[in-house]
C-alpha angles and dihedrals in degrees: 000000000000122000119214131187132019122341089248104114089220093063098033114121120198121203133177123235115222123192119238119205125199114203122186142162130188111233117226135188112329094014091062087064095057115124114254093255091050090053091052093052091044089055090056090048093052091048091051091052096048095041097033095140090058094046091051095048102042145038105257119216114210111197109203140142091212127090095249094140092057091048095049093045094047109115091204096063118115139183120021095352091057092049093047092047090054091050093048093046092087092063128077101239118180112194112204127180126244108246101200113087112172099186109083094206091057091047090052091046093051092047091049095051101038108119117246135171090265096037120043093202101287136095124286102253091181087078091071145003114310121254105251095204096054112116127197108251120225106222121174095194139019105300137207123239127221125199117189138177140168132212134191127195130178095281109009140038130207145187131215125202134180120187116192123192123214090268093054097254113141143216112200127195137181114192125197112216104208097192136070108281140166121229091258090051089052090050091052091047089054092049094047092046091052095046092047093050092045090054091048088058092052095256111157102163113055137168111205122201127185139154097228107101092189096055094042093049094046093051092045090049094242092127138019127258113223100163109098094215094049090044089058090052091048091053089052091051090050090056092051091044091064091064094060124084091206125013118172125179124201132181115228131181116265093249089063090051095052099129096053089042091053093049093048091050091049090049093050092049097038090238123166118293113244119232113276095020121119117224122213138172132217115198097187138019116282091225 
């Protein structure tokens, strides 16, 4: 206990001192190539090793805006994530969301897609004509959702991706495409980036939503693909598709894809990166 103020008991204020620990580790070689989510989980692992006595004796609250709980509890994870999840399983970790979101567009997006008794997490299609090509997905477990979009400006191109776990927590990416690309190429790059990252997190059931009718129809097999470059992208998507247990693609209007659209535009114009958004670069086409 620390006493502050005058000795007069009426004005005496009593406060409690609480220790603050700073834990850090410099990443070298292979660790520098970890995905952002892997780095976040690795940070928790390092803290648990260096402050093991605290982790064993107390419930540890992890404040994060990223879906780390869903990743660690995913039975389909492999590699480092699976090993780290097993090591962290002995501790009582309580993941709690960050409540402050400065970007208004993200706040609007979260509010729009938060599940409620009258809205199961998707858009209100009663507000307009139904999408005829939407199919009812057959998921056998709580699934993740992927929103993707591509953007091309005079000099640069970009991709925007939003991954949402079953609890509504999000991973947001803006990807700079540092090569000459068409808008359809940028759309495919966004889709492939999202699918690849979803698989790396152990996601096996995924609902994909985008506003490009051409890309959605080509991947779903509703139309042919005659462009050699786009055909190469489609082959790449087919390879990734085999690793999912359930993969459903739906076309949505652009206004319901606003977050991914915003990130792709920012990436193609090299605009500022919003808080909580990961920034990546691609130097050459994926396919």
